[in-house]
N, C-alpha and C positions, 0 to 999 in steps of 0.2 A: 256626291260632292266632287266637283271637277278638279283635276290637278291644276296647280298654279305653276308659275314659272320655276324652272329648275334652279337650284342653288348656284350662286356665282362661283367662279373658279377659285376665289380666295376663301371659300368656306373651310372651316377647320377640318383637318384630316382626322379620321378615326385612328386610334392607336393601331399600329401594324399588327400587334399580337392579338387583336380582338376580332379578327375576321369571323370566327365562329359565332361570337356574340352578336355581331352586326347582322349576320344572316338570320339568327334567331329573332332579333328585334324586329325584322321586317315581316315576320310571319305572325299569324294569329296565335294567341296563347294556346289554343286547342292543338296546334300542330307542333308545339315545342316538346322536344324530348328532354331527358335529364342530362344535358350535355353542356350546360353553361359553366365555363371554367371558373374555378375558385382559386384566385391567386393571392389570397390573404397571407400576410407575413406575421411573424411573431410581434412585430413592432406596430401593432394596430390598435391597441387599447381595448381589445375585445377579450373578455374572459370566456373560457370554455363553458358551454352550457352544462348544467347538472341535470342529466336525464333521470336521475334516481328519485327526484322530488316532483311529485305531480302538482301542477299549479292549482290553487284553490280560489284565487281571486284574480281580478283583472290585472292588478299590479304584479301578481306572480307571473301571469302570461307575458306582461310587458318586459319584465326582467329576463325571463327565459328567452323571449324573442331577441332582445338586444345581445344576449350571450350566444346566440345560435349562429355559427359562422355560415351556415348554408343559406341564410337570408341575405347575405351581403354580396354585392358585386365584387369581383376581383379588384384589388387596389389599383393595379396598373391601368386596367381598362376604365374603371370608374373615374380616376383622376384625369385620364386622357380625354374622355368625353367632356369633362367639366371645363376644359380649356377652350371650348367653342367660342370663337370671336364673333360669329354671326355674319350675316350679309345684310346690306341695307335693303329696305323695302323699295320696290320699284314704284313709279308714279301710279301705275294701275293698281298695285296692291294697296297703296295708301288710300286710293279712292274707294276700294272695296271696304276698307276699315271705316271710312267715313260713313258709308251706308249701313254697315253692320259692325259695331264695335266689338261684338263677340265672335267675329269671324275666325274660323280655324283654318289654317293652311295645311295642306297635305304634307305629312311627314316632316313638319317643321313646327317649332314652338315660336310663337310671335310674342315678343317682349320689347316694349318701347318702340323704336323705329327699325328694329332688325328682326330677322328670322334666324332661328338656331336649329339646323338639322341634326347636329350631334347631341344636343340636349334632348331632342325628340328620341333619338336612338337610345340614349341613357334612360329616359323615362319608360320606354318600352321594356328594357331589361328589368327595371325595377318592378314594373307591373307583372312581368312574367314571374319574377322571384316571389312576389306577394301572392300570386294565384295558383302557382304550380304546387301540386300535392307533395312533391319531393323537397320543396323549399319552405315557403312561408304561409301556405294556405291554412295551416292549423292556427295561425295567429291572426291573419287578416280575413276574418270570416264574413265581413260585410262589404268587401270590395265589389264595386259595380261590375256586372258581367259584360257591359258594353265597353270594349277596349278604349275607344277614343274618349269616353267620358271619364276615364281614369288617367290615361297617358297625358292628356293636355294639362289637367290640374297638377300632376306630378312635375311635368316640365316647367310649368309656371312657378311652382314652389322653388324649384332649383334655380331658375333664372332670377327670382326675387331675393333668394337667400344666400346664394354662393358669394363668397367674399373675394373681392378683387384686391390683390396686394401688389403694388408696384415695388420694384427692386429696392428703392430707398426706404421702404417700410418693412422689408423682410425681417429685420432684427427685432421688430416690435411684436411679432406673432410667434409665441412660444408654445402653441398647442402641439401635441404629439403628432397629429396628422400633418400639420404644416412643416414641422421640422423633418419628418420623414421624406416629404417632397423635396426639400432642399438637399437631401443626401442622394437623391436620384439623379443620375447623369442626364436624364431627359429634361430636367428642370434647372440645372445649375447655371445655365446661361440665359435663362428667360428674363425678360424685362418686367413681365407681369405674370403672376400666377393666380389662378382661381382655385379656391378650395371650399369644401363644405363637408363637415364630418358626416359620414353615413349614419351614425347613431342619431344625430339630430334630425335628419330627414326621416328615418324609419320611426323614430319616436313620435314625430308629428303625425305621420299617416296612421300610426297605430291608434292615435286619438280619434281619427276620422273613420277608419275602416277596421279597427282591431276587434278582437273577440268580444262578443256581447253575451253575457251570461243568461240573459232572459231568453235568448235563442237556444243556447246550449242546454238549458234546463227544461226545454220542451220534452215531455216524456217520450221515450222510445219503447219499442216492444221489449227490448232487454230490461229496461227499467221496470216495466209492468210485470214481467215474469219474475224478476228478482223480488219485488215487493210482495206479490201474491205467494211466492214460494216461502218467504219468511213468515208471512201472516199465517199461512195454513200449516206450516210444519215446524216452526221454531218453538221450543219449549216455553220461552218467555212470552210468546204471543197467544198461546192457545186459549187463555181466558179472556182475551181482548177482542176476539174475532167479531162478535156482535157490535162492539163499540167502534171498531175500525170501519166496519161496513155501515155504520149509522143505523143499525137495526135495533129497535127497542127490545130489551130483554123481556121475553114472555109476552110480547105484544106484536100485533101485525102492524104494517105500515112502516114508513121511513122517518127517521128522526132528523129534522133540519140541523145542519152543521152549527148554526148560530146558537142552538139550545143544547149543544152536545153535553153529555153528562161529564161529571168529574172523572169518571173512569176513562172516557174517551180522551179527555185532556191529558190524562196520565199516560195513555197508550201511545200517543203520537211521538213523544220524545224517545220512548223505548224503541219504537219502530225506526225512527231516524238513526239512532245509534247503531242498530243492527244493519240497516240498509247501507250505511257508509263504512262498515267494518269489513275490510278485505279478508279477514279471517273467517267471516261467516259465509259459508258456501251454500249455494242453492243447486241441488242436483236433480237432473231429470230422471224419470223412471227408466230402469234398465232397458225396457223394450223399445225405448225411443230410438236406439241406435241399431235395432235388429232389422235385418234386411226385409223380413216378412212385414214388419210394421211400416217400413218405408214404402213398400210396394202397395200396401193397403191405402196409404195416404195418397199416393200417385193415382191409384185407380179411382178413388173417391173424387179427386180433383179433375180427373180426365186428362191428366198431363203427366207423361212419363218422367219429366224432369222437375215436377213440382217440389218434391222434398229437397232435392239438391239446391234448388233456387231459393226456397223459402224456409227451409228447416234448420238453418244454421244460426242458432241463437246463442247468446252468451250472457246469462244472468249474473255472471261474476266479472263483469267488465270493470277493471280497476280505474280506467279513465273516467267512466261515468260515476263511480263511487267517490272519486276525488273532487267532484264538483261541489260548490258551496250550497248543498241542499240545506233547507231548514224545514220546520214543521209545516209551513205554508206551502212550499213547493212540493214537499213529499205527498201532501194530500191530493195534489193535482195528478199524481201518478195513478191513483186508484181508479 
């Protein structure tokens, strides 16, 4: 995609204290370090996240995300970018839009008859926050990996939903976010202020790209090891092994799940309870951590680093146990 005309001289200036964030926004997400400034204040309406409670539903994740300060852009920078007044489209750019109404302009958000370079920068920062493992990646698990396919929709949402408030209407807006802006020296003499609560924006995109439990519940090696460890070693399960494995008692062949015995139907709720109980520990044999055993595994694999790369399992992963497993999803682990 070729570069379009540079922004005019009257484009909104980025906040002076956001230089580091602007540099970050120009880079691809893969090149971003964990250095995005967090300038949030106590007057931001954000409750501190409770890290002691593991989320078990999508709404739990939504609440935890909205309370997690690391997901938010610093207030000063966020609000500064929101004030972008834009630049008018040139005749050539208007002609491009006539030919392609979905035209995207390089490093600018197109909205109405204007281009907004600072809204683009803000959208980049939000995308970085959503996809960086140090910030929001645990909540936004379905974000597109193609940066432009996320940044432009984010920028369009901001352009469509930011609220334009002329001075004469300042007194009619009593939200905490807007009142905080009025107390900021950077805005006290403004004739027009734009604002959009970050919570509103993040909540919207959580609905689009937020955590999807169907993906989270896809069985992992840790899940399989935990389930088999419980089935084969826990006292409550020893009489149910043939039923869990769909093996007919005293007969050859496999029993279809649809005709599972009453014993099997009784076994799965017990296994579910044990699987999700953090107090139930699955332990590996002692020799699993012996150097001689590790060397034998490496020799067999023909790779001196095979064990160190592939032998670190955790069948007692509390985050996995806390997911909303049920008897249907637990059967898929077998």
